[in-house]
Residue, then its C-alpha position, 0 to 999 in steps of 0.5 A: m500500500w503506497g510502496a510501504y510495508w505497513i503490516p510490521f508497523l501494525f504488528v508492533a503497534i498491537i504488541f505495544a498496546l498489549i504490553l501496555s494493557a498487561a503492565a498497567a497498574a489497576v486503578p484504585e477504587e475511590e473511597t466511599t461512605v457506603e459500607r461494603v456488604d461482602e468484603q471477602r467476596l470483593e477481595k477474592e475477586e480482586r485477587a483473581t483479577t490480579a492473578t489473571l492479568g499477571i498470568f496474561f502478562w507472563i504468557l505474552m512475554v513468553v510468546l514475544i520471546i519465542a517470536i524473537i528467537a524464531s526470527y533468528v532461526 
């Protein structure tokens, strides 16, 4: 398209966006005056979310490292 290779740029942009989204810190909730009804359930959900994002981040890193190694083979 217009004499330029645009797929590598698109691929790098997608990878960059995935890394940013995986590494982004969770936004802390604002303190409210409303008492939480089920504190343990919310804490369990937060831990599950954190674990899921952590696993996604490391899988993404492994896939990227494999892609880098594969490009040299």
